[in-house]
N, C-alpha and C positions, 0 to 999 in steps of 0.2 A: 747575732746571726739568727737566734731563735725567733726574734720578732720581725725578721725581714719578710716583706711581702713577697708572695709567690705569684708572679704575674699571670700565669695561665689559670691559676685557681681563681684569682680575682676576675679574670675575663669570663670564666665559666659561670661564676656567681652572677655577674652582670647579665650574661646571656639567659640564665635561668630566671632572673627578675623580669626581663623583657618577655619571656614566655608566660610568666604568671600574669602580667598585665594584659598581654594579648588574649590569653584564655578567658579573662574576666570581661573583655570588651567585645570579642568576636566569637563566632561559632565555628567557622571553617578551620578544620585541622585540630580542633581542641581535643578530640578523642585520642589523637596521637600524642599530644602534649601531656595529657593526663596519665599517660603510661609511665612517665618518668620524672616529671618536673619537680615534685616535692622530694622524692627520694634523692634526687641529684644534690640538693642542698645539704642533706645529712651525710651523704657520701663524701662530699667536699669537706665538710666539717670533720669527718673521721680522718681524712688525709692529714689534716693539720692538728689532730688531737695529740696532746703531749701529756704523758703520765705525770701527775703531781700529787701532793697531799690533798686529802679531802678538804681540809681547811682552806688551802689556797684556792682550790677549785670553787668552793662555795663563795669565797670572797670575790674572786675575779669574775666568775660567771654571774654571780648575784648582782654585781655592780653593772655589768654590761648587758645582761639579758633580763634578769628577774625584776630589777628596779624599774627599767622602762616599761615592762609589762604591767606592773602594779600602778605606776604613775598614769599611764595612758588608760588603764582600766578605770581608775578613779575619775579621770577626766571625762570618760564616756558615760559614766553613770548618770549625771544630771541631764546629759543630752538624750539619753535613752528614756529617762523619766519624762522629760519634756515632750518627746516624740509620742510616747504612749498616751500622755494626757491630751495632746492636740489631735492625734489621729484616731484614738479610740475612746477618748473621754474618760479614761480610767487612771487612777493613781495606784501604781503597784506598791506592795509592801516593801519597806526598806530593810535590808539585811545583808549578810555576807554573800548571799546568792547573787547580789548585784554585781559582784566581781567575776562571775562566771562568764564563759564565752557566750552561752546561750542567751544571756541577758542583753548584751549590747551588740552581738552579732558583728564583730569586726575581726579581721584576721590577725589578732594578737596571739592566737594559740601557738603560732610558730615560735615565738620568743620563749614561752614557757616550755614547750616541747624540747627545744634545743638546750635550754637550761637543764631540764630534768634528765634528758638522755645523756648529757655530758657528765652530770653528777653520777648517774647510774653506771656509766662506763667506768668512771674512776673507782667506784666501789667494787664493781665486779672484777676489774683487773686485779685489785689487791686481794680479793677474797677467793677468786676462782681462776687464777692465772693458768693453771694446768687443765682447767675444765671449761675454757672459754666457749668452745663450740656448743657444749651441752647447755651452758648458761644462756647463751644467745638463743638457742632453739627453744628452751623452756620459757624464757621471758617473752619472746616474740609470739610463741604459741598462746600464752595467756592473753596477750593483747589481742590477737586475732580472734580467739574464741569469745573474749569479752565483747568485742565489737560486733561480732556476728550473732551472738546469742543473748546479749544484754545481761551480764552478770552483776550489774550494779556498780561497777567501777566508775569513777568520775571520768568524763570524756577526756580531760587533760591527762589523766594517768594512762588511759588507753593509748593516746597519741604518743606518749613517751615510750611505751612498750612496743608499739608498732614500728616506730622509727629506730629502735635499738639495732635491729639487724642491719640497717643501712649505714649507721655510724660504724658498726663493726666492719662492714665491707670496706669502708674508707680507711680504717686502721690497717687492714691487710694491704691495701694499696700503698699506704704510708710506708710500711715495712719494705715492700717491694721496690718502691721508687727510691728509698733511702739506701738500700743495700744491694741492688742488682743493676746490672749494666743495660738491661733492656732486651736481652736475648731470651730464647726459650719459648717463643710463641706468644700470642696475644694474651692468653689467660695468665701464663706465668709472668709475663712482663708487668701485669697489673696485680700480681699477688694472689691469683685464684688458682686453686687446684680443683680436682673433680668434686670435692665435697661441697664447693660453694657455687658451682656453675648453675645448679638448680635455682639459686636465688633469683636469677634473671627471669625465670619462668613465673615467679610470684609477684613481680613488680606491678602488673596491672591490678591484681586483686588487692594487694597491700595498699597501693596508692589510692584505690577507690575508697577503702575504709578510712584512710587518713583524711581524704577530702570530705567524706561524709561527716566525720567527727569535727574537722577543723575549719571548714569554709561554709 
């Protein structure tokens, strides 16, 4: 039952993918799409988040997210080198920096961000279960400040911190959908109380930094 697909979540993910493709091909309406399209994926992932041991999380998410990230990053390195050699006539130095997003400029950042934020949530849930709100605010604020003032954190780390709040919102919705019958108003039905309503006000700004770092 735990591995059973949830149809409406799969449909929402498919809809989000269509929005991402549309936003990269056309200009009309993209300002509206950019308000929510990347946070949507992390919220949906939060809804399906299940607490497990850190070892199990690393193994499962490493196999499904981190491994594809590394494989495709390695595959793109020679293509990027070839492109720079043909287009600019230069041969870039070879090193670990070749695996960074800035080197090959492809949207693989999402895989690492989802891996990182899921592992981070697993750790925070175990260490700060009674202080989750404060942990979310602290880590998300560090990501926001780092993105806006350049504290020297790697862009991939910043993306993990920025998306943490959205995964947390999804876990709240997870609890609501799993234990409530749907009454109590729209925010209660989706697991939000007054402490979290302000999150929707920062979607545009948060999503702007996520896209600047990741696309």
